[in-house]
PAZAPA-4460 file (N, C-alpha, C; in steps of 0.05 Angstrom, whole numbers, plus 32768, in hexadecimal, padded with zeros to 4 digits):
% residues 63
    n_x    n_y    n_z   ca_x   ca_y   ca_z    c_x    c_y    c_z   seq   type   mol
   7FEE   86F4   8664   7FDF   86E1   8673   7FEF   86C6   8674     1      F     A
   7FF9   86BE   865D   8008   86A4   865C   8021   86A6   866D     2      Q     A
   802E   86BD   866D   8046   86C1   867D   8040   86BD   869B     3      K     A
   8029   86C9   86A4   8021   86C5   86C0   801C   86A8   86C6     4      D     A
   800E   869B   86B4   8007   867E   86B7   8021   866E   86B9     5      L     A
   8034   8673   86A7   804D   8664   86A8   805C   8669   86C2     6      D     A
   805B   8682   86CB   8069   8689   86E4   805C   867A   86FB     7      G     A
   8042   8679   86FC   8034   866B   8712   8039   864D   8710     8      K     A
   8039   8642   86F8   803F   8625   86F6   805B   861F   86FF     9      Q     A
   806E   8630   86F8   808A   862D   8700   808C   862E   871F    10      N     A
   807E   8642   872A   807E   8645   8747   8072   862C   8754    11      Q     A
   805C   8623   8749   804E   860B   8754   8061   85F3   8752    12      E     A
   806F   85F0   873C   8081   85DA   8738   8098   85DB   874D    13      S     A
   80A2   85F3   8752   80B8   85F6   8766   80AD   85F0   8782    14      Q     A
   8095   85F8   8788   8089   85F3   87A2   8085   85D5   87A6    15      M     A
   807C   85C7   8790   8078   85AA   8791   8092   859C   8796    16      Q     A
   80A7   85A5   8789   80C2   8599   878E   80CB   859C   87AB    17      K     A
   80C6   85B5   87B5   80CD   85BA   87D1   80BD   85A9   87E4    18      E     A
   80A3   85A6   87DE   8092   8596   87EF   809B   8579   87EE    19      L     A
   80A2   856E   87D7   80AB   8553   87D5   80C5   854F   87E4    20      D     A
   80D7   8563   87E3   80F0   8562   87F1   80EB   8562   880F    21      N     A
   80D8   8572   8819   80D2   8573   8835   80C5   8559   883E    22      L     A
   80B5   854C   882D   80AA   8532   8834   80C0   851D   8837    23      K     A
   80D3   851E   8825   80EA   850B   8827   80FA   8510   8840    24      D     A
   80FE   8529   8847   810D   852F   8860   80FD   8525   8878    25      I     A
   80E3   8529   8878   80D2   8520   888E   80D3   8502   8891    26      L     A
   80D2   84F4   887B   80D3   84D7   887B   80EE   84CE   8887    27      T     A
   8103   84DA   887F   811E   84D4   8889   811F   84D9   88A7    28      F     A
   8115   84F0   88B0   8115   84F6   88CD   8104   84E4   88DD    29      E     A
   80ED   84DB   88D2   80DC   84C7   88E0   80EB   84AD   88E3    30      K     A
   80FA   84A5   88CF   810A   848C   88D1   8120   8490   88E7    31      Q     A
   812D   84A7   88E7   8141   84AC   88FC   8134   84AB   8918    32      N     A
   811C   84B6   891B   810E   84B6   8934   8108   8499   893D    33      L     A
   80FF   8489   892A   80F9   846D   8930   8112   845E   893A    34      E     A
   8129   8464   892D   8142   8457   8936   8149   8461   8952    35      M     A
   8146   847A   8958   814C   8485   8972   813A   8479   8987    36      V     A
   8120   8476   8981   810D   846A   8994   8115   844D   8999    37      I     A
   811C   843F   8984   8125   8423   8987   813D   8421   8999    38      Y     A
   8151   8432   8994   816A   8432   89A4   8163   8439   89C1    39      D     A
   8152   844C   89C5   814B   8454   89E0   813D   843D   89EF    40      C     A
   812B   842F   89E1   811D   8418   89EE   8131   8402   89F4    41      D     A
   8144   83FE   89E2   8158   83E9   89E7   8169   83F0   89FF    42      K     A
   8173   8409   8A00   8183   8411   8A17   8173   8411   8A31    43      F     A
   815A   8418   8A30   8149   8417   8A48   8146   83FB   8A51    44      S     A
   8142   83E8   8A3F   8140   83CC   8A47   815A   83C2   8A53    45      S     A
   8170   83C9   8A47   818A   83C1   8A52   818E   83CD   8A6E    46      L     A
   8186   83E6   8A72   8189   83F2   8A8D   8177   83E4   8AA1    47      C     A
   815F   83DD   8A99   814D   83CF   8AAB   8159   83B3   8AB2    48      N     A
   8164   83A6   8A9F   8170   838C   8AA3   8187   838E   8AB7    49      E     A
   8198   83A2   8AB3   81AF   83A6   8AC5   81A5   83AE   8AE1    50      K     A
   8190   83BD   8AE3   8185   83C5   8AFD   817B   83AD   8B0C    51      D     A
   816E   839B   8AFE   8164   8382   8B0B   817B   8372   8B15    52      V     A
   8190   836F   8B05   81A8   8360   8B0D   81B6   836D   8B25    53      K     A
   81B7   8388   8B25   81C4   8396   8B3A   81B4   8393   8B54    54      L     A
   819A   8395   8B53   818A   8392   8B6B   818C   8375   8B76    55      N     A
   818D   8362   8B64   8190   8346   8B6D   81AB   8342   8B7A    56      A     A
   81C0   834E   8B6F   81DB   834C   8B7B   81DB   835A   8B97    57      A     A
   81CE   8371   8B99   81CD   837F   8BB3   81BE   836F   8BC8    58      L     A
   81A8   8362   8BBF   8199   8351   8BD2   81AA   833A   8BDC    59      Q     A
   81B9   832E   8BC9   81CA   8317   8BD1   81E0   8320   8BE4    60      R     A
   81EB   8338   8BE0   8200   8341   8BF1   81F6   8349   8C0D    61      S     A
   81DD   8351   8C0E   81D1   8358   8C28   81C9   833F   8C38    62      E     A
   81C5   8329   8C2A   81BC   8310   8C38   81D3   8301   8C45    63      A     A
***
């Protein structure tokens, strides 16, 4: 009986370590996703800014 209990406790300990590792990986990936979203927003803003300038230049050239 004690052997089974020790085996189950060892298995539970290993599963807890794996769960903690997966939580760490998830946290890291969430941080990566936040950085990608930030970069995407930044590039989108830059594109919009360039688009406004391009349209203004086109309007001036047509006038």
